[in-house]
C-alpha positions as CSV (number, residue, x, y, z in Angstrom):
1,M,-148.1,43.7,-111.1
2,S,-151.1,42.0,-112.9
3,F,-152.8,38.9,-112.4
4,W,-151.3,37.3,-115.4
5,D,-147.8,38.0,-114.5
6,N,-148.3,36.4,-111.1
7,F,-149.9,33.4,-112.9
8,W,-147.1,32.9,-115.2
9,N,-144.5,33.3,-112.4
10,V,-146.3,30.4,-110.6
11,I,-146.3,28.2,-113.6
12,W,-142.6,29.0,-114.3
13,V,-141.8,28.0,-110.7
14,I,-143.9,24.7,-111.0
15,F,-141.9,23.9,-114.3
16,W,-138.7,24.5,-112.8
17,S,-139.4,22.5,-109.7
18,F,-140.5,19.6,-111.6
19,A,-137.3,19.7,-113.8
20,F,-135.3,19.8,-110.6
21,I,-137.0,17.0,-108.9
22,S,-136.7,15.1,-112.2
23,Y,-133.0,15.6,-112.4
24,L,-132.6,14.7,-108.8
25,F,-134.4,11.2,-109.6
26,A,-132.1,10.6,-112.5
27,L,-128.9,11.5,-110.6
28,F,-129.9,9.3,-107.8
29,A,-130.7,6.6,-110.4
30,V,-127.2,7.0,-111.9
31,V,-125.4,6.7,-108.8
32,A,-127.3,3.6,-107.8
33,D,-126.6,2.2,-111.1
34,L,-123.0,2.9,-110.8
35,F,-122.9,0.9,-107.6
36,R,-124.9,-1.8,-108.8
37,D,-122.8,-2.5,-111.9
38,R,-120.5,-5.4,-111.4
39,K,-118.7,-5.1,-114.6
40,L,-117.5,-1.6,-114.3
41,N,-114.3,-1.4,-112.2
42,G,-113.7,0.9,-109.5
43,W,-111.6,3.5,-111.2
44,W,-114.3,4.1,-114.0
45,K,-116.9,4.4,-111.2
46,A,-114.7,7.0,-109.4
47,L,-114.5,8.9,-112.6
48,W,-118.2,8.9,-113.2
49,I,-118.7,10.1,-109.6
50,I,-116.0,13.0,-110.2
51,F,-117.8,14.1,-113.3
52,L,-121.0,14.0,-111.3
53,I,-119.7,16.3,-108.7
54,F,-118.1,18.8,-111.2
55,V,-120.4,18.7,-114.5
56,P,-123.5,17.1,-112.8
57,F,-126.3,17.7,-115.5
58,L,-124.2,17.0,-118.6
59,T,-122.8,13.8,-116.9
60,V,-126.2,12.5,-116.3
61,L,-127.3,13.0,-119.6
62,V,-124.3,11.4,-121.1
63,Y,-124.7,8.5,-118.7
64,L,-128.3,7.9,-119.6
65,I,-127.5,8.1,-123.2
66,A,-124.4,5.9,-123.1
67,R,-125.3,3.5,-120.6
68,G,-129.2,3.5,-120.4
69,R,-129.8,0.1,-121.9
70,G,-127.7,-1.7,-119.4
71,M,-129.1,0.5,-116.7
72,A,-132.6,-0.8,-117.4
73,E,-131.3,-4.3,-117.5
74,R,-129.6,-4.4,-114.3
75,S,-132.7,-2.7,-112.8
76,A,-134.8,-5.5,-114.2
77,K,-132.4,-8.1,-112.9
78,E,-132.3,-6.6,-109.3
79,Q,-136.2,-6.6,-109.3
80,K,-136.4,-10.1,-110.4
81,Q,-133.9,-11.1,-107.5
82,V,-136.0,-9.2,-105.1
83,Q,-139.4,-10.8,-106.3
84,D,-137.8,-14.3,-106.3
85,A,-136.6,-13.7,-102.6
86,T,-140.0,-12.6,-101.7
87,D,-141.7,-15.5,-103.3
88,S,-139.3,-17.9,-101.6
89,Y,-140.0,-16.3,-98.1
90,I,-143.7,-16.4,-98.4
91,K,-143.7,-20.3,-99.8
92,Q,-141.4,-20.8,-96.5
93,V,-143.7,-18.9,-94.1
94,A,-146.8,-20.1,-95.6
95,G,-146.3,-23.7,-94.7
96,A,-147.7,-26.7,-96.5
97,S,-150.1,-26.9,-99.3
98,P,-153.9,-27.9,-98.7
99,A,-153.2,-31.4,-99.8
100,D,-150.3,-31.7,-97.2
101,E,-152.8,-30.4,-94.5
102,I,-155.5,-32.7,-95.3
103,A,-152.9,-35.7,-95.4
104,K,-151.7,-34.7,-91.7
105,A,-155.5,-34.6,-90.6
106,K,-155.9,-38.0,-92.2
107,A,-153.0,-39.4,-90.4
108,L,-154.5,-37.9,-87.2
109,L,-157.7,-39.6,-87.8
110,D,-156.2,-42.8,-88.5
111,A,-154.2,-42.7,-85.4
112,G,-157.3,-42.0,-83.4
113,T,-156.3,-38.6,-82.3
114,I,-159.3,-36.9,-83.8
115,T,-162.9,-38.0,-84.5
116,Q,-164.6,-38.3,-88.0
117,A,-166.4,-35.1,-87.4
118,E,-163.1,-33.2,-86.4
119,Y,-161.6,-34.5,-89.6
120,D,-164.5,-33.3,-91.5
121,S,-164.5,-30.0,-89.9
122,L,-160.8,-29.5,-90.5
123,K,-160.9,-30.6,-94.2
124,A,-163.8,-28.0,-94.6
125,K,-161.4,-25.3,-93.0
126,I,-158.7,-26.4,-95.4
127,L,-160.6,-26.3,-98.5
128,A,-162.3,-23.1,-97.8
């Protein structure tokens, strides 16, 4: 066997490996979308799953063609919900704004709890 025969066999294996992994990504995306779709009733979901089991490649292709736009919309909607939840959590954990922190330090200064130097130090830290 020559070098070029081996070379093209390696290229062929890489190509089919890429195609198979791409198919698996599409398959998992379709299954995830089926369960994410609230408008599709259970019987239709079951029918899609049955077709995915018995005729997987053709079913994934038909699903992507027939429901691809809705699939993208549902995915974008879910990503937006996750981003909103993350932003909400960060705001909750982060605490008050710098203006609120300065107001609290000013209240401590007015109450005599801290000195003017301590207030200035706190204000500098908050604004930094």
